RODO-2510 file (C-alpha; in nm, 4 decimals, decimal comma):
residues 238
     n   res          X          Y          Z
     1     x   -11,2241    -6,1016   -16,0197
     2     x   -11,4919    -5,9204   -15,8245
     3     x   -11,7895    -5,8170   -16,0361
     4     x   -11,8582    -5,4424   -16,0291
     5     x   -12,1558    -5,2462   -16,1581
     6     x   -12,2071    -4,8707   -16,1833
     7     x   -12,5594    -4,7488   -16,1024
     8     x   -12,6455    -4,4203   -16,2745
     9     x   -12,9943    -4,2699   -16,2241
    10     x   -13,1095    -4,0405   -16,5049
    11     x   -13,3773    -3,7828   -16,5680
    12     x   -13,3338    -3,5548   -16,8686
    13     x   -12,9655    -3,6304   -16,9145
    14     x   -12,9567    -3,6635   -17,2939
    15     x   -12,6664    -3,4170   -17,3056
    16     x   -12,4561    -3,6335   -17,0747
    17     x   -12,5537    -3,9977   -17,1192
    18     x   -12,3216    -4,0819   -17,4100
    19     x   -12,0320    -3,8907   -17,2553
    20     x   -12,0609    -4,0610   -16,9164
    21     x   -12,0776    -4,3988   -17,0911
    22     x   -11,7540    -4,3304   -17,2790
    23     x   -11,5735    -4,2000   -16,9722
    24     x   -11,6785    -4,4915   -16,7493
    25     x   -11,5508    -4,7597   -16,9848
    26     x   -11,2383    -4,5611   -17,0641
    27     x   -11,1589    -4,5656   -16,6915
    28     x   -11,2412    -4,9345   -16,6354
    29     x   -11,3372    -5,1788   -16,9111
    30     x   -11,4201    -5,4818   -16,6982
    31     x   -11,7391    -5,3689   -16,5280
    32     x   -12,1076    -5,3121   -16,6022
    33     x   -12,3299    -5,0061   -16,6199
    34     x   -12,6911    -4,9909   -16,5044
    35     x   -12,8910    -4,6852   -16,6130
    36     x   -13,2095    -4,6233   -16,4135
    37     x   -13,4221    -4,3785   -16,6103
    38     x   -13,7297    -4,2014   -16,4733
    39     x   -13,9150    -4,1783   -16,8056
    40     x   -13,7119    -3,8773   -16,9214
    41     x   -13,9112    -3,6693   -17,1703
    42     x   -13,5905    -3,5643   -17,3480
    43     x   -13,5221    -3,9189   -17,4717
    44     x   -13,2540    -4,0247   -17,2230
    45     x   -13,4192    -4,3646   -17,1801
    46     x   -13,4202    -4,4236   -17,5572
    47     x   -13,0520    -4,3305   -17,5722
    48     x   -12,9808    -4,5720   -17,2859
    49     x   -13,1521    -4,8512   -17,4806
    50     x   -12,9294    -4,7720   -17,7794
    51     x   -12,6229    -4,8149   -17,5610
    52     x   -12,7539    -5,1447   -17,4222
    53     x   -12,8167    -5,2794   -17,7740
    54     x   -12,4616    -5,2164   -17,8867
    55     x   -12,2842    -5,3042   -17,5589
    56     x   -12,3764    -5,6074   -17,3475
    57     x   -12,2127    -5,4470   -17,0447
    58     x   -12,4976    -5,1940   -17,0277
    59     x   -12,8370    -5,2579   -16,8665
    60     x   -13,1391    -5,0276   -16,8416
    61     x   -13,4309    -5,0014   -16,5988
    62     x   -13,7231    -4,7872   -16,7150
    63     x   -13,9486    -4,6379   -16,4487
    64     x   -14,2924    -4,4902   -16,5095
    65     x   -14,2178    -4,1414   -16,3774
    66     x   -13,9800    -3,9337   -16,1711
    67     x   -13,9777    -4,1047   -15,8323
    68     x   -13,6723    -3,9542   -15,6660
    69     x   -13,2959    -4,0010   -15,6757
    70     x   -13,2852    -4,2223   -15,3683
    71     x   -13,5525    -4,4599   -15,4935
    72     x   -13,3679    -4,4912   -15,8248
    73     x   -13,0499    -4,5879   -15,6421
    74     x   -13,2388    -4,8352   -15,4246
    75     x   -13,3946    -5,0051   -15,7265
    76     x   -13,0585    -5,0168   -15,9010
    77     x   -12,8871    -5,1577   -15,5935
    78     x   -13,1516    -5,4274   -15,5512
    79     x   -13,1029    -5,5256   -15,9150
    80     x   -12,7259    -5,5388   -15,8642
    81     x   -12,7430    -5,7529   -15,5502
    82     x   -13,0030    -5,9887   -15,7023
    83     x   -12,7849    -6,0386   -16,0096
    84     x   -12,4731    -6,1379   -15,8201
    85     x   -12,2544    -5,8273   -15,8398
    86     x   -11,9944    -5,7883   -15,5656
    87     x   -11,9399    -5,4112   -15,5711
    88     x   -12,1969    -5,1435   -15,6505
    89     x   -12,0860    -4,7910   -15,7403
    90     x   -12,3332    -4,5024   -15,7147
    91     x   -12,2563    -4,2194   -15,9564
    92     x   -12,4382    -3,9123   -16,0903
    93     x   -12,5062    -3,8872   -16,4624
    94     x   -12,4147    -3,5193   -16,4948
    95     x   -12,0341    -3,5688   -16,5001
    96     x   -11,9937    -3,4086   -16,1580
    97     x   -11,8345    -3,7389   -16,0504
    98     x   -11,5204    -3,8092   -16,2499
    99     x   -11,5077    -4,1745   -16,3669
   100     x   -11,1276    -4,1483   -16,3540
   101     x   -11,1625    -4,2118   -15,9788
   102     x   -11,3231    -4,5537   -16,0353
   103     x   -11,0038    -4,7645   -16,0420
   104     x   -10,8913    -4,6311   -15,7060
   105     x   -11,2351    -4,6658   -15,5485
   106     x   -11,2638    -5,0264   -15,6594
   107     x   -10,9081    -5,1010   -15,5472
   108     x   -10,9816    -4,9629   -15,1983
   109     x   -11,2769    -5,2013   -15,1649
   110     x   -11,0302    -5,4828   -15,0939
   111     x   -11,0168    -5,3655   -14,7326
   112     x   -11,3454    -5,1751   -14,7001
   113     x   -11,7214    -5,2129   -14,6974
   114     x   -11,7856    -4,8641   -14,8339
   115     x   -11,5630    -4,6140   -15,0116
   116     x   -11,6769    -4,2506   -15,0257
   117     x   -11,5557    -4,0089   -15,2893
   118     x   -11,5128    -3,7108   -15,0582
   119     x   -11,5105    -3,3421   -15,1416
   120     x   -11,3988    -3,2423   -14,7939
   121     x   -11,0870    -3,4444   -14,7203
   122     x   -10,7356    -3,3325   -14,8114
   123     x   -10,6968    -3,2892   -15,1912
   124     x   -11,0736    -3,2992   -15,2439
   125     x   -11,2759    -3,0009   -15,3566
   126     x   -11,5463    -2,8454   -15,5725
   127     x   -11,5381    -2,6606   -15,9042
   128     x   -11,7917    -2,4072   -16,0350
   129     x   -11,9924    -2,3954   -15,7142
   130     x   -12,1631    -2,0763   -15,6066
   131     x   -12,1313    -1,9496   -15,2510
   132     x   -12,4927    -2,0419   -15,1730
   133     x   -12,4609    -2,4043   -15,2753
   134     x   -12,1279    -2,4385   -15,0946
   135     x   -12,2839    -2,2989   -14,7759
   136     x   -12,5821    -2,5375   -14,7987
   137     x   -12,3539    -2,8377   -14,8493
   138     x   -12,1266    -2,7482   -14,5596
   139     x   -12,4244    -2,6777   -14,3346
   140     x   -12,5807    -3,0137   -14,4233
   141     x   -12,2605    -3,1954   -14,3328
   142     x   -12,2284    -2,9997   -14,0091
   143     x   -12,5840    -3,0977   -13,9124
   144     x   -12,5088    -3,4643   -13,9809
   145     x   -12,1988    -3,4522   -13,7659
   146     x   -12,3766    -3,2836   -13,4742
   147     x   -12,7074    -3,4710   -13,4760
   148     x   -12,6036    -3,8128   -13,6085
   149     x   -12,2460    -3,8075   -13,4727
   150     x   -12,1040    -3,9020   -13,8115
   151     x   -11,7259    -3,8665   -13,8228
   152     x   -11,6824    -3,8814   -14,1983
   153     x   -11,6123    -3,5470   -14,3629
   154     x   -11,8507    -3,5875   -14,6573
   155     x   -12,1839    -3,7193   -14,5285
   156     x   -12,4005    -3,6152   -14,8208
   157     x   -12,1839    -3,6965   -15,1221
   158     x   -12,3281    -3,9290   -15,3837
   159     x   -12,0121    -4,0890   -15,5264
   160     x   -11,9782    -4,4142   -15,3332
   161     x   -11,8770    -4,7764   -15,3796
   162     x   -12,0578    -5,0371   -15,1678
   163     x   -11,9985    -5,4045   -15,1143
   164     x   -12,3047    -5,6125   -15,1967
   165     x   -12,2692    -5,7796   -14,8581
   166     x   -12,3068    -5,4454   -14,6837
   167     x   -12,6182    -5,3630   -14,8870
   168     x   -12,7674    -5,6970   -14,7860
   169     x   -12,6996    -5,6263   -14,4185
   170     x   -12,8476    -5,2775   -14,4396
   171     x   -13,1678    -5,4112   -14,5927
   172     x   -13,2576    -5,1748   -14,8749
   173     x   -13,6286    -5,2257   -14,8063
   174     x   -13,5816    -5,0440   -14,4735
   175     x   -13,4721    -4,7158   -14,6309
   176     x   -13,7447    -4,4523   -14,6119
   177     x   -13,5866    -4,1474   -14,7810
   178     x   -13,6211    -4,1258   -15,1569
   179     x   -13,4548    -3,7950   -15,2465
   180     x   -13,1025    -3,6612   -15,1966
   181     x   -13,1210    -3,7359   -14,8226
   182     x   -13,0954    -4,1023   -14,9179
   183     x   -12,7178    -4,0484   -14,9202
   184     x   -12,7135    -3,9631   -14,5506
   185     x   -12,9510    -4,2415   -14,4509
   186     x   -12,7605    -4,5222   -14,6213
   187     x   -12,4299    -4,3969   -14,4780
   188     x   -12,5781    -4,3763   -14,1286
   189     x   -12,7228    -4,7270   -14,1531
   190     x   -12,3830    -4,8572   -14,2686
   191     x   -12,2096    -4,6929   -13,9738
   192     x   -12,4648    -4,8370   -13,7302
   193     x   -12,3580    -5,1798   -13,8589
   194     x   -11,9923    -5,0950   -13,7871
   195     x   -11,9076    -5,1057   -14,1543
   196     x   -11,5519    -5,0177   -14,2505
   197     x   -11,5885    -4,6837   -14,4291
   198     x   -11,3059    -4,4883   -14,5869
   199     x   -11,2935    -4,1614   -14,7793
   200     x   -11,0796    -4,0790   -15,0792
   201     x   -11,0485    -3,7290   -15,2257
   202     x   -11,2444    -3,6299   -15,5349
   203     x   -11,3010    -3,2993   -15,7086
   204     x   -11,6724    -3,2421   -15,7631
   205     x   -11,7429    -3,0455   -16,0806
   206     x   -12,0770    -2,8677   -16,1157
   207     x   -12,2986    -3,0332   -16,3764
   208     x   -12,1823    -3,0416   -16,7386
   209     x   -12,5217    -3,0236   -16,9122
   210     x   -12,8836    -2,9804   -16,8012
   211     x   -13,0294    -2,8347   -16,4839
   212     x   -12,9758    -2,9221   -16,1182
   213     x   -13,2542    -3,1315   -15,9607
   214     x   -13,1960    -2,9955   -15,6085
   215     x   -13,5028    -2,8135   -15,4746
   216     x   -13,6277    -2,6476   -15,1559
   217     x   -13,8441    -2,9536   -15,0988
   218     x   -13,5315    -3,1707   -15,1046
   219     x   -13,3708    -2,9498   -14,8403
   220     x   -13,6696    -2,9859   -14,6086
   221     x   -13,6700    -3,3607   -14,6650
   222     x   -13,3019    -3,3700   -14,5749
   223     x   -13,3712    -3,2082   -14,2362
   224     x   -13,6643    -3,4416   -14,1735
   225     x   -13,4525    -3,7475   -14,2608
   226     x   -13,1739    -3,6505   -14,0212
   227     x   -13,4184    -3,5932   -13,7356
   228     x   -13,6023    -3,9197   -13,8021
   229     x   -13,2769    -4,1164   -13,8081
   230     x   -13,1773    -3,9680   -13,4727
   231     x   -13,5176    -4,0542   -13,3263
   232     x   -13,4985    -4,4121   -13,4561
   233     x   -13,1467    -4,4490   -13,3170
   234     x   -13,2666    -4,3522   -12,9683
   235     x   -13,4960    -4,6554   -12,9780
   236     x   -13,2329    -4,8724   -13,1471
   237     x   -13,4516    -4,9125   -13,4559
   238     x   -13,1934    -4,8222   -13,7159
***
């Protein structure tokens, strides 16, 4: 069987960490979970260590401080590739990504390099989103389609399953964006390599506990990332 690992970055997710653990292994028993914690002051890292002590399927990386969502995923992906996993799933810790979708995502990897859990294909959607956040998300995807010529419907979603071989080809050390815009950059780099990418519908539910980490700074970084990727593509450097 192919070895699969779920990479879950955390920062102040004490209200969700035990729930996401239960839901992941209820959906699929035969996989592993890697929690990448950014020194959460609420004790999330300590809770993650408790899970790892009682369950040998759980691993934990502790980082010194909050370094950004993208950098957490990159570190987790490097760990996964270096330790011989075949498939790497990126998932948020706040229960916005339903682990019940994991079996289908992993199954679809038989014929794909990357499977995207998409909010914007048929039968996908969002729950408990305000009009402002919906507008920002749709605008971000529109920008990606126009500037980067991405055909996928959900360019910025974070629920994805990658093959380790694709991650090796991309070269994680090349990625320059460390916030939410990481999602667009890694997708764009995959597409530039002619990776086989498919989308399956998911329903994104606004966070269960805690506060959203999205900020104005992240939005500016998103715009900068898209423009830089387009510039690099003109010179065939991405």
